[in-house]
C-alpha positions as CSV (number, residue, x, y, z in Angstrom):
1,M,1.9,2.6,-2.9
2,E,4.0,2.4,-6.0
3,G,3.0,5.8,-7.2
4,L,3.4,7.6,-3.9
5,L,5.6,5.9,-1.4
6,L,8.2,4.4,-3.7
7,A,8.5,7.8,-5.5
8,T,9.1,9.7,-2.3
9,I,10.9,7.4,0.2
10,G,14.4,8.3,-1.1
11,L,13.7,12.0,-0.6
12,F,12.1,11.4,2.8
13,I,15.1,9.4,4.0
14,Q,17.4,12.2,2.7
15,Q,15.3,14.9,4.4
16,Q,15.3,12.9,7.7
17,F,19.0,11.9,7.8
18,G,20.9,13.8,5.2
19,E,23.0,12.3,2.4
20,T,24.6,9.7,4.7
21,V,23.6,7.9,7.8
22,R,26.2,6.9,10.4
23,V,25.9,3.4,11.8
24,G,28.8,2.9,14.1
25,N,31.9,3.6,12.1
26,A,30.2,3.0,8.8
27,A,28.4,5.6,6.6
28,I,25.4,4.4,4.6
29,G,24.2,6.7,1.7
30,A,20.6,7.8,1.4
31,A,20.3,6.0,-2.0
32,T,21.5,2.8,-0.4
33,L,18.9,3.1,2.3
34,A,16.2,3.9,-0.4
35,G,17.2,0.7,-2.2
36,L,16.9,-1.2,1.1
37,A,13.4,0.3,1.5
38,F,12.5,-0.8,-2.0
39,G,13.7,-4.3,-1.1
40,I,11.7,-4.4,2.1
41,T,8.5,-3.3,0.3
42,T,8.9,-5.9,-2.4
43,L,9.5,-8.7,0.1
44,V,6.6,-7.7,2.4
45,S,4.2,-7.3,-0.5
46,A,5.2,-10.7,-1.9
47,L,4.6,-12.3,1.5
48,S,1.3,-10.5,2.3
49,A,-0.3,-11.5,-1.0
50,P,-0.5,-15.3,-0.3
51,L,-1.2,-14.7,3.4
52,S,-4.2,-12.5,2.6
53,G,-5.3,-14.9,-0.1
54,T,-5.3,-17.8,2.3
55,Q,-7.2,-15.9,4.9
56,S,-9.7,-14.9,2.3
57,D,-10.2,-18.4,1.0
58,R,-10.5,-19.9,4.5
59,S,-12.9,-17.3,5.8
60,G,-14.9,-16.9,2.6
61,R,-15.1,-13.2,3.2
62,R,-13.0,-11.4,0.7
63,W,-14.2,-7.8,1.3
64,Q,-13.8,-8.2,5.1
65,T,-10.3,-9.6,4.5
66,A,-9.5,-6.7,2.2
67,A,-10.7,-4.2,4.8
68,R,-8.7,-5.8,7.6
69,W,-5.5,-5.8,5.5
70,L,-5.8,-2.0,4.9
71,I,-5.4,-1.3,8.6
72,P,-1.6,-1.9,8.5
73,G,-1.5,0.5,5.6
74,V,-3.2,3.3,7.5
75,A,-1.0,2.6,10.5
76,G,2.1,2.4,8.3
77,F,1.6,5.8,6.7
78,A,0.7,7.3,10.1
79,V,3.9,5.9,11.8
80,L,6.1,6.7,8.8
81,V,5.6,10.4,9.4
82,L,7.5,10.1,12.7
83,G,10.7,9.8,10.6
84,T,12.8,7.7,13.0
85,P,14.6,4.7,11.6
86,L,12.3,2.3,13.4
87,A,9.2,4.2,12.4
88,I,10.3,4.2,8.8
89,A,10.9,0.5,8.8
90,A,7.6,-0.2,10.6
91,G,5.7,2.1,8.2
92,L,7.2,0.4,5.2
93,V,6.2,-3.0,6.5
94,G,2.6,-1.8,7.2
95,V,2.1,0.0,3.9
96,S,3.6,-2.9,1.9
97,A,1.5,-5.5,3.6
98,A,-1.7,-3.6,2.8
99,S,-0.6,-2.9,-0.8
100,G,0.4,-6.5,-1.6
101,S,-2.6,-8.1,0.0
102,N,-5.1,-5.8,-1.6
103,A,-3.5,-6.0,-5.1
104,N,-4.0,-9.8,-4.7
105,L,-7.5,-9.6,-3.4
106,A,-8.6,-7.0,-6.0
107,T,-7.9,-9.5,-8.8
108,V,-9.8,-12.2,-7.0
109,L,-12.7,-9.9,-6.3
110,I,-12.8,-9.0,-10.0
111,G,-13.1,-12.7,-10.8
112,D,-15.9,-13.1,-8.2
113,L,-17.9,-10.2,-9.6
114,S,-17.4,-10.9,-13.3
115,V,-19.4,-13.4,-15.4
116,G,-18.3,-15.1,-18.6
117,G,-16.4,-12.9,-21.0
118,Q,-16.1,-9.9,-18.6
119,H,-13.1,-11.1,-16.7
120,G,-10.5,-9.9,-19.1
121,R,-12.2,-6.5,-19.7
122,R,-12.6,-5.9,-16.0
123,L,-9.1,-6.9,-15.1
124,G,-7.9,-4.7,-17.9
125,V,-9.7,-1.7,-16.4
126,L,-8.3,-2.6,-12.9
127,F,-4.7,-2.8,-14.1
128,T,-5.1,0.3,-16.3
129,L,-6.4,2.3,-13.3
130,G,-3.5,0.9,-11.2
131,D,-1.0,2.0,-13.8
132,L,-2.6,5.4,-14.0
133,G,-2.3,5.7,-10.2
134,S,1.3,4.7,-10.3
135,A,1.9,7.4,-13.0
136,I,-0.1,10.2,-11.3
137,G,1.0,9.4,-7.7
138,P,4.5,10.9,-8.0
139,V,3.2,14.0,-9.8
140,L,0.6,14.6,-7.1
141,A,3.0,13.8,-4.2
142,F,5.7,16.2,-5.5
143,G,3.0,18.8,-6.3
144,L,1.7,18.7,-2.8
145,L,5.1,18.7,-1.1
146,P,5.5,22.5,-1.1
147,L,2.0,22.9,0.3
148,V,1.8,20.2,3.0
149,G,5.3,18.7,3.3
150,M,6.1,15.0,3.2
151,A,4.2,14.4,6.4
152,G,1.0,15.9,4.9
153,V,1.5,13.7,1.8
154,Y,1.8,10.6,3.9
155,W,-1.2,11.6,6.1
156,A,-3.2,12.0,2.9
157,A,-2.2,8.5,1.8
158,A,-3.3,7.2,5.2
159,L,-6.7,8.8,4.8
160,I,-7.0,7.3,1.3
161,F,-6.2,3.8,2.6
162,G,-8.6,4.4,5.5
163,G,-11.3,5.5,3.0
164,M,-10.7,2.3,1.0
165,G,-11.0,0.3,4.2
166,V,-14.4,1.9,5.0
167,V,-15.7,1.2,1.5
168,A,-14.4,-2.4,1.7
169,G,-16.1,-2.8,5.1
170,M,-19.4,-1.5,3.6
171,W,-19.2,-4.0,0.8
172,A,-18.4,-6.7,3.4
173,R,-21.6,-5.9,5.3
174,K,-23.6,-5.7,2.0
175,Y,-22.5,-9.0,0.7
176,Q,-22.1,-10.9,4.0
177,G,-23.3,-14.4,3.1
178,V,-25.2,-13.3,0.0
179,I,-22.8,-14.1,-2.9
180,G,-20.6,-17.1,-2.3
181,N,-17.2,-16.1,-1.1
182,L,-17.6,-12.4,-1.4
């Protein structure tokens, strides 16, 4: 999300509504709305992390929880492309919920799957790959814009989240009841 959605949401808002959006007699700038979008994503991500963690701890099924929390991300990107104010708000909430929950669950799963001295190394790889995605995401998104437009970029992101959900679902079935809380 950080590499793709946050890099493009300001441009998307500007494309949909222009430099300013009229709300009654007030005019709100696209940059202000992008800042509001960043705030929404931060808040929702911060709330979804402990909620998904609690669900994972209570159910004992981390992969299944991760797969379920990707569903709002897929729906969020799919709704976002509609471009209406309500669709953008709903899309931001869905994508942010998926992103925050799965960032949290990924670190716990690394702990579950690692033994002894491997925790630090595996977490280092996870966070390095996350940083790489955050760095490459904007380049890919803006490179794809002339070819598929913003809607195409967001649909591609929905497909990626969906693919991640399928993989998490496969792992959930594979490890159902086999390894502790996995």
